[in-house]
Every structure is written in C-alpha cells, then in structure tokens.
N, C-alpha and C positions, 0 to 999 in steps of 0.2 A: 725492331728494338735497337736503341743506340745508347752509348754511354756519353754522358755529359763530361766534359773535361774538368775533373775535380782532382784534388790531391788524393793519393791512394788511401785505401781503407787503413785505419789505424786506431790508436788508443782513443782519439777524440770521438770517433764514432761509437765506440763502446761506452765511453763516458756519457755521451748524450743518450744512448739507449738505456743505460742504468737510470738516469734521471727521468727518462720518459716512462719507464715502468713504475718508478716511485710516484710519479705524478698521478697516474690513475689509481695506484694502490693506496695512496693516502685516503681516498674516498671509498674505493671499492672494498678494501679489506676492513675498513672501519665499519662500513655498513654490514658486511657479511658477518663480522665477528661480534658486533655489539648492538645492532638495531633491534634484534629480537629481545636481548636482555633489557634494553632501554624501554621498549614498548611493554614488556611484561612486568618489570619491577618498578619503573617510574610512572608510566602512563596507566598501569594496571589493566592492560588489555588481555582478554582471554587468549591463550595460546592457540585455541581452535580457530579463532578469527585470523590470527597471523598465518596459520597453515593455509587457510583458504585464500588469503591475499597473495601469498607467495605463489600459489598454484595459478591463480588468475593472471598474475603478472607475467609468468612464464608463457602462458597461452598467448598473451599479448605479444611477447617477444618472438613467438613463432612466426608472426607476421612482420613485426617491426625489424628484427635483425637482418633478414635477407634483403629487405628494401634498403635500409641504411648501408649495409655492407656492399651493396652493388653500386652505390653512388660513384665511387672513384673509377669504377670500370665504365660507367656511363658518361660522366661529365668531368671535365678538367676545369678546376677553378683557378682564376688568376693567371698571371703571365710568367710566373717563376718557372714553369715547366714541371714543378713538383706535383706528384699524383696524390699524395696522402696528407702532407702537412696542412694544406689549407682547410681540410675538413676537421682536423684536430683543433685548429685555431678557433673554429666556430663553436664546437661542442664543449670545449673545456670550461666555458663560463657557466652554462647551466649545470654542469657536473659539480663545480665548486659550490654553486648556490644550493644544490640539492642537499649537500651535507649540512649546511647551516640550518635549512628549513627542517630537515628530517629529524634533527636532534634538539629542536626547540621544545621547551617544556610546556606542553598544552594540556597538562593533566587536569587543570581546572575547567577546561572547556566541557560543554555538554557532550555526552557519549556519541551521539550521531555525528556532530561536527568533528570530534576528535578522530573518529574512525575514518571519515572522509579525508581528513588532513593526512593521516598516515598513508592511505592509499595514494593520494596525490603526490606526496613527496617521494614515495617509493617508485612510482611510475616515472616521475621526473628523473630520478637517479638512474633508473634502468635505461631509459631512452638516451640520456646524455652520456652515460658510460659506454653504451653501444657506439655512439657517435665519435668517441675518442679511441676506444680500444680496437675497433675494427680497422681503421686506417693505420694505427700504430703497429698492430700485429702484422699487417701486410707489408710494412716498410722494409722488413729484413730482406725481402726478395729483391728490392731495388737499391739497397745499400751495397750489396756485393753478391756475386754469383758463385763464390768459392765456398766449398763445404766447411773448411777450417774457419773462415771468417764468420759464417753463419752460426757455427757452434759457439764462437766467442760472443756473438750478439745474444744468443740464447742464454749463455752464462751471465751476460751483463743484465739481461732481463731478470734472471733468477736473483741476482745480487740486489736488484732494485726491490723486488718483492720481499726478499729476506730482510733488507734494511728496514723496510716499513713493518713487516710482519713480526720480525724477531727483535727489532730495535725500538722503533717508534711506538708500536702498539703495546710493547711490554710496559710502557709507562701508564697506560690507560687505567688498569685496575687500581693504581694508587690514588687516582682522582675520582673514580666513580663509586668507591665504597668508603664509608667512614670507619672509625675505630670499632664501631659496634656491628660492622658488616651490613649496614643499611645503605641503599643506593643514594648517590649524590647527583641530583639532576643537573646542577650547574657544571659539574665535572664533564658530563657527556657533551654539553654544549660548547664548553671551552675547547675541547679536543676537536669538535666539529669545525669550529672557526679556524683553528690552527691548520687542520687538514685541508680546508678550502684554500687558504693562502698558499700553503706549500704546494698544492696541486698546480696552481697557476705558475708559480715560480719555476717548478721543475719542468713543466712543459716548455717554457721559454728556453731553458737550458738545452732541451732536446732539439729545438729548432735551430739553435746556434751551432751545435757541435756535430750533429749527425746529418750526413749528406745523402740525398737521393741521387745515385749515380746512373742507374740504368733507366733510361727513358723509353716509354712505350708511346708510339704515335697514336693520338686519339683521332678517330675518323668520325666526325659529327653525323654523317649520314648512314653510318653502319648500324644496323639494327642489333640491339642486344637482346638475346633470348635467355632469360634467367632460368626458365623451366628446363631448357636444354642443358644448361650448366649443372642444374640440380640432378638431372638424370645421369649425366656423366660422372658427377661426384659419387653417386651411389654405386658406380662400377669401380671406384678407386678404393681398393682394399687397404692401401696405406692410410688414406684419409679416414676410412671407417675404423681402422685399428687404433689410430691415435685419438679419435673421437671417443671410442669406447673406453680407452684407458684414461682419458681426461675426465670422463664422468666419474670414474673411481677416484681420481686425484682430487677433484673438487668436493666430492663427498668427504674425503679425508680431511681436506683443509677446512671446509665450512662446518662439517659435522663435528670435527674435533675441537674447533675453536668455540662453537656454540655449546656443545655438550660439555666441553672442558670447563666453560664458565659455570655451568650448573653443577658439574661433578665436584669441582674444587670447593664450591660454596656449600653444597648439601652433604656430600659424602665425607669430605675432609674438613669441613667447617673452616676453610682457609681460602676464601675467594681471591686473595692477593697472591696465592701461590701460582696462579696463571702467569704472573710476571716472571717468577723464577723459572718456570718451564720454558717460557719464550726466550728469556735471556740465555738460559743454559744451552739452547740449540745453536747459538751463534758460533761458538768455537768449532763445532762440527762442520759448519758451513765453510769457515775459513780454512779448515784442514783439507776439505774436498775441492775448494775453489781452484787451486792451481793444477790439480791432478786429473780432474774430470775430462777436460778436452784431450789430454794426452792418452788416457786410458780408453776413451771413446774412439780415438783415432786408431789405437793399436788393435783393440778387440772388436771394434764396430759398436756403434751406439746401441743397437738392439741387444747384443750379447752382454755388454757391460751393464746396461740398465736392468736386464732380467736378473743378473747375479745379485744386484743390490735389492731388488724387489723380493727375491726368494728369502734373503736374510730378513727383510722387513716383515714378511708374513709369519716367519717362525717366532720372532720376538713379540709381535702383536698377538699371536695366539697365546703365548705365555701370559701376557697381561690380561687377556680375557678369562682364561681358565684358572689363573692363580690370583685371587684378590690380594692386593698389597695394601696393608693398613697404614703404613708410614708414608706420608705425602712426599718426603724427600727421596725415599727409595723408589717410589712410583715415578717421580720426575726423572730420575737417573735412567731407569729402564726405558721410559718413553723416549728420551733423547737418543738412546742407542738404537731404538727401533726405527727412528725417523730417518736413518741414513738413506734408506731407499727412496723416501719422499724428497730428500734434498737432491739426490741424483736425478730423479724424475723432473723436478722443477728446473734444474740446470739444463736439461737436454730437450725438454718438451717442444720448445719453439724451433729447434733444429729439426725435430721430427716433422713438425707442421710444414716447414719450408720444403723438406724432402717430399712430402706428400703433394704439395703444390707443383713442385718440379715434375713429379710423376704424372700429374694431370696434364701438364704441358707436353710431356713426352708422349703421352697416349693420344691427345686430341689436337696438338699443335697450337692450342690457345692458352693464354696465361691470364686467367680471371682471378687475380690475387684477392681483390676485395670480396668478391662473391664467395670464393672458396673459404676464405678466412671467416666470413660471417657464418657459413655452414658449420665450420669447426667450432667457432666460439659459442654457437648455440648449444653444442654438446656440453661445454663448460657450464653454461647456465642451467642446463638440465641437472648436472651434478650438484651445483650449489642449491638448486631448488629442491631436489630430492632430499638433500640434507636439511634444509630449512623447514620444508614441509614435514619431513620426518621428525625432526626435533620438536616442532610445534605440536604436530598431531599426536606423537607418542607421549609427550609430556601431559597432554590433556587426557589421553587414554589411560595412563597409569595413575591418574588421580592427582597430578600436580596442581596445587592451588596457588596462584600468583599472589593473592592477598594474605595468605596464611603466614604467620611469623616463623613457622617451621613445618617441615614435611614429615609424613609418617615414615617409620623404619622401612616398610615395604617399598615405598616410593623411592627412598634414598638408595636402597639396594638395586632397584631397577635402573636408576640413573647411572650407577656404576657399571652395570652390565652393558647398557647402551653406550656409555662413554668409551668403553674398551671394545665393544663389538662392532660399532660403526667403522672405526679405522681398519679392523681386520677384514671386514667385507669389502671396504674400499680397495685395499691392496690386492685382494683376489681379483677384483674387476680389472685393475691395472695389468695384472699378469695375463689375464685372458686376452686383453686388447693387444698387448705387445707380443706375446708368445704365439697366439693362435690366429689372430686376424691380420696384423701387420705382416706384409709379405716382401719387404725390401731387405735384402742382405747387404752387407758392406760392399760386396763386389757389384751388385746390381745398382746400388746408389751411385757408385763411381762411374759406372757405364752410362747411366742417365745423365749425370752432370757433364760428362765429356761430350755426349751427343748434343746436349742443349747448347754448350759453348760453341760447338762447331756450327750448329743451326743459327745461333744468334749472330755469329761472325759473318755469316753469309747475308 
C-alpha cells in the first residue's frame, strides 16, 4: 500500500464528500421516503404487493450487493490509479434514470403492466444505487488513514444526508399534496427529474474535490476469495456491531419517514406538517455539527454515541406512551428526541472505517469494497424491514389506499406504529453499540498505530 503524492487532506476533501453523499441521497432518500406513498396514493397499488416487492428486492440484493461490492477489490478500472471513482462514474447514470422512471405516472396502465413497471424501476434503482454507494462508502479508507480525518469525512457524509433529508426533501410535501390533501402525481415526477439532475452534478463535484491518496497495488493473477472474506467478516465483532446498529438506524430513518407521511396525513390531518418536522431538525444538526468530532475525540466515539442514544430512547418512549394531539407539540418533542439519531448519522461512517481497520489488523488484508458491501447490506435490511413492515402492517390494520378516509381504529394504530417503530429502532442501535461493538477508544488508537507502522513498511 502506498500514498500517491497529493496535497494533504483538507476542507476540499470534506467538501467533495459532502456532495458525494448528497448525490446518492437525492435519489436514495427520495425513493425511501416517497416511493411507497407514490405507489399507494397515486398508482393505487395495494400495500401488500409493495411489501412483497420490497422483500423480493432485498433477497435479490443478498446476491447482488456482495458481487458489486467486491468489484473494486477484484479489478482496477482505467489508468488514474483510483480504486473507487471509476465505478461511481459508471453507475451514477442508471441511478439518475431510475428516479425519473420510478416516479412516472403510469396509473392509467393495465394493472399487470403497472406492477411489472414498479418492480423493474425499483430493481434498477437498487442495483444502480449499490453500484454508487459501495465504492463511495469505501473511499473514506483511501482518502486518509487518520482517525480525526475519517471522523470529519463521516461528519461530511452526515451533512450531505442531512442537507437532502432535512433541506431538499422538506420541499416535497408542498408539491405532492394539493390544498385538499389529495396527491399530485406531477409533483412527484418533477422532484424525480430534479433529483436525477442534482445526482449527476454532485457526483462530479465529488470527483473534482476528493482525492484517493492511499493506493493498493492490484495483482491481476492473485485469486480473490470472497467466501473467505465473508467468513472473516463474521468474526469481526466491530463490523457485526455497527451492522446491527445500522439496521436500527435505517428502520428509524425509513420507517419514520414513511410512517410519518401516513401519520401526519391520517392522525393529524396535516400531511404538509412533515415539512415542518424536517425543517425543524436542521438547527439541531448545525448545533451539533462543530462539537461532535471534539466530543467523540474526548470521550471516544462509542461512549459519546451511547449517551446520545440513551437520551433518544427515553424521549421516544414518551412519544409512544403519551399521545400528543397537537401536531406542533409533537414535532417539537420529536425534534428533541432525534438528537441521538443526528449523532449516530454523523459518526456511523467513522465506525465502519474503524471496523474495516480492525479487519485488516486481524487478517492482514484490506478488502474495503467487499467489507463495505457486507455492511451496506445490513442497511438495506433495515430499510427493507421498515418498508415491508410499513406496507404489510398498513394492509394488516385495514388501511385502504383508495378510501377517502380511514377508520378511527386504523388512524389510532397508525399513531402507535408511527411512534413505536422509532422506539424499537433506537433500542436496536443501543444493543449494537453497547453489547456487540468491542472496540474501545484505546483499542482503536492501538489498531491505527499498528496499521500505520505496517503500511509504512
């Protein structure tokens, strides 16, 4: 492993990483947050079908993700010497296209053709997002090998996701619902086109500003054994811990955004309040943005994150057990509860890089792409459990997509689920970080010191 002579790590790398996360998030978060709503309210598709499709798509990903994730470890593309950028440059185009196709209004099509179209566009999205997110996520390990730099890259990724999730997506409800709270199909499509364009633009910013400094020599004749990497990964408690916690995180993000859309519309009769909740979370992010790296460095990432999650679970339990009738009061308490999630999102990618370092420390091999694909699959499990859960539970409690309004019992159950899912998600995060993750601050520093010495040789 060698370093390419580049300018030192700095603000430009963080700027590029910020835009790199925004690039994927424009499509990913739009799909995760609004595809179910679009198919249910605009295309009038049964939620039970959507639940089945989400499940089948994840089973497909079980084979697709490891294959695509291992590509950078197997083959180097181009002559630039970059390990990950060439793969992003290929996959970003079908990713952008999937957004445009996925939110096209095909409600007038025959049912069979409409259902086939939904499956096709969602699979296209899943494969192409894997093609961009796997190499992008692995890039942090070759941009810098310093813990402080990687925490800053993780924070930059969080800023990218927050910019899209709390900024850009907060505008969506104003275009997808009319004054009578009826869905506007053209609004969904307009945002899909904008998301696709911004996706391509932001990936190009990533390519320009973020440098791959640490180069690993590719040996064409060296046999790559993915099964062995997988076996070694399941001995990596750090990787298993952040995977388990990330399942909870994605259940929180996806389940909250999807159930939130239903809860604000059905329980509060205020679907556009989702925008208020999203925008209201932005100040909290900016308050935490400068202090998270410092506090994580002082107390250790694990201890600091656990403190935030313990606070999160207490407030989330309050929201579940105490129904709040006023939508503004609910939004305020929800924003306070999400402090733990904001900290998690800022630190999660630093945890992943530490887990990959731990793998290299134990095995002597650095299979960034393959390990990241294994980790990312856990995130897809989380988002799928949320999507399948939302779709399946809506069908189970008697939600009727074509009905002008839902029964009182259905509305009450939507509130319970809308507050219960985030509570369950935080508990899963705590289990992953407190009981499975096994790297202390001191152990992490020891590993990074050993790897720097090993790489120098």
